[in-house]
N, C-alpha and C positions, 0 to 999 in steps of 0.2 A: 504494500500500500504506500502510495506516495502522497506526502502532505503538500497542500498548496502553499505558495510562497507567502501569502497573506496570513496564513494560520500559524506559521512558525514564530514570528515575533510575539503574537498573542500568547502562544504556549510558553515562550520563554518568560514573559512577564508574569504569567500565572504561576509558574514554577518558582520564580524569585519571591513573589509575595507570600506563597505558602511556606517558604523555607525560612521566613523571618522569625526570630524568637517571639514568644508570646507577648513580651513587654514592649516590643518595638512598635511605635506608632508614628505616623507621619507628623512632621512639625505643624504646630498650630492646633492640634487636637489633644484635648486633655481627657483621657479615659476615666481618670479618678481624681476629681478635684481635691479630695482628701483635706487634711488640716492646713496645708500650705497653699496659698492662693497668690497669683500674680495679678495685680490690678493697676490700672492707671488711676492716679489720684483724681478725685472728683473735680470738675471744673471744665469750662469750655475753652480749651487751649489748642484745638486742632491736633496736630501731630507733635506738639511740644509738651513738655511737662515731665514731672518725675515719674519714674516707673517704680512701683512699690511691691514688695513681696512680703506677705503677712503669714505668720504661722501662729496657730492657737493650740496651746497644750494645757489642758485642764482649765485653770482660771487665769492663765497668763497669756498675753498676746505680745509678739515681737514682730516689728516691721522694719525692713530695710528699704529705704528709698534712695534711688540713684538718679542723678540728673545728668543725662548725656548731652544737654544743650548748653549754649553759651549764656543764656539768661539765668538769673537767680530766682529760685522759687522758695516759698515758705510753706512747709507741710506740717500737718497736725494730725495726731492719732485720736480717734474717737472710739469708745467702747461702750456698748450697752450691756449691762449685767442682767443675768437671768432673774434674780430675786428682786422684788419690788423695793425692798429695804436697802439693797446694796447700791451704793452711790456710783452712778455712771461716770465714765472718764472722758473728759475733753482735754486732751494734752495741750501743753504750751507749744505754740508755733515755733518751728525750728527752720532756719534758713539752710538751703542746700545750694551751694555754689556750683559753677560749671564743673562738670566731671566729678562732682562730689557725691558722697554717700553718707547717709545718717542712719542711726539706729534709734527707733522709737519703741518704748515698752510701756505696758500698763497691765493692770490686773483687777479682778473682782474677787470678792471673798468666796463665793460659791460656784460661779460659772459664768461663761460669756455667751450672750445671745447673738450679738453681731459686732463686727469690727469694720471700720472704714477710715479712709484717709482723705482729708481735704487739702487742697493746695491753692496758693495764690501767687501770681507772678509779682515779684518785687520791682 
């Protein structure tokens, strides 16, 4: 049996895709958002602004914000706690200079309901 020339490349791609390890996923697709999230800080800044990576473990949140652009941004961490009596966190704004990275942390007593970062161009 002879395979058509159009079928051979398709077969090669199919064999390649089925031979990838289970954890291999094309770029841009997050199969398991899990505890660590990468988000752009809130604000309408087009393609500029700080890129923030947040991880939540128990009642503590840690965020690293990196600014790859020449402008200076001010970022702030906000945490909403699970319990009504637990005080929510609105972190102090921190400036991130060009090519700079900052670490923001915060915690609740019992647990974290949501975490987000806001930014403002300075």
